[in-house]
C-alpha positions, 0 to 999 in steps of 0.5 A: 474175899477172905475174913475180917474182924470188926472192932467189937471184939469180946475182950475189949467191946465198947460198951456204953455205960451211960453216965452218973445219976443226974446226967441228961434224961427227964428226972429232976434231982428229987426223983433220982434213984436211991444208991441200992437201985443204982448199984443193982443197975450196975450189977446187971450191966456187969453181968451182961458184959460177963455173959457176952464175953463168954458168948452167953448171948441168950443169957446176956440178952435176958439180963439186958432186958431186966436192966432195960426194964429197970432203967426205963422205970427209974430214968425214963425213956429218954436218958443216957442210961436208956441209950446205953442199954439200947446199944448193949442190946444191939451188940448182943443181937448182932452177935446172935445174927438178929441184924434187923433188930440190931439196926432198930435198936441202934436207931432208937439209941441214936434218937435218945442221944440226939435228944439228950446230948446231941450229935457231937457226942462220943456216945452218939458217934460210937452208936452210929459206928456200931450201926454202920457195922450192921449195915455192912453185914446187911450189904448196904455198903452205900449206907455203911459209908455214910454212917462211917464217914459221919462217925469219923467226922464227929470223932475227928472233931471231938476226940482228935485226928489221932485218937484210937477211936478216930482211927477205928472208924477210919479203918472200917470206912476203908474196908467198906470202901474197898468192898465198893472197889475203890482200892486206892482210897481204901489203902489211903485210909487204912494206912493212915489208921494203922499208923495212928494205932501203931503210935497210940496202942503199939504194934503188939495190940489186937486192934492194931492187928485187926487193922493189919489184917484189913489192910492186908485184904486190900493189898491182896485185892490190889494183887500186892501179895507180898505186902499182904503176906507181910501184913498178915504174918505180923498180925497173926504173930500178935493174934497167936501171942494174945489169943493163942494159935487156935483162936478163931481170929488166928485161924481166920488170918491163917485162912487169909494167908493160904488164900493169898498164897493160892492167888499168887500161884503158890498152891503147895504153900497154900496147902501146907497152911491149910493142913496146919489149920486142920491140925490146929482144929483137931480136938485135943486128946487127954490120952498121954 
């Protein structure tokens, strides 16, 4: 089965930041907040992002709740800022394993986006994509395919066929299609996504590496072991350079490589890689 990273990485997570004071919502110009209030909301959002990046999810959620309360009071429940903070809270709940709550918050955010900017909007597509990730984690493959497909259609329409976010939706849709057993279609989607990401971001970008890992999993599922190992190795090189050898994503890719060698029938090579993983996971000693 293997391990796989999704698009919500801590270094470049797609936070929803809303828009300027007069964008959308139900407040007229005379009721717009003063600059001090806006700065306080921005400060709370920045604090949420910092806590999230540090994996302080309890703290991030507490701060996000403060921001949500203030935004509701100032802008009301039907404003882009409100939808943005709902999306951010859903991301935090997802990381905490609260998948049902994350899905509920995404539904509310999607409803706000629909009433303010409509469905043909980048923020709506992002919330839709994020909800699809939760549905996949919950084992709802059919619903995940529906949501990823809709997000992909919107992104193609408003961002273009070769936009990085279009490619990310394509890559994740390919992973769910693979889960359902349609390997040929999964390879088609993931190869196209990988080509776009290489072109737009370069081969040494972490998002490109994530897509390489996903295509490697699909190749392994098709028993195309050499192709899978090549993709894993290239992805691991990027992850080690950008994140370090001991990072969870680097270790996860090493697990995938070991699993691939084992399925290929090379138990000795698999054992060597697993021994290297154990060595990397050993606590560092401060003794000289």
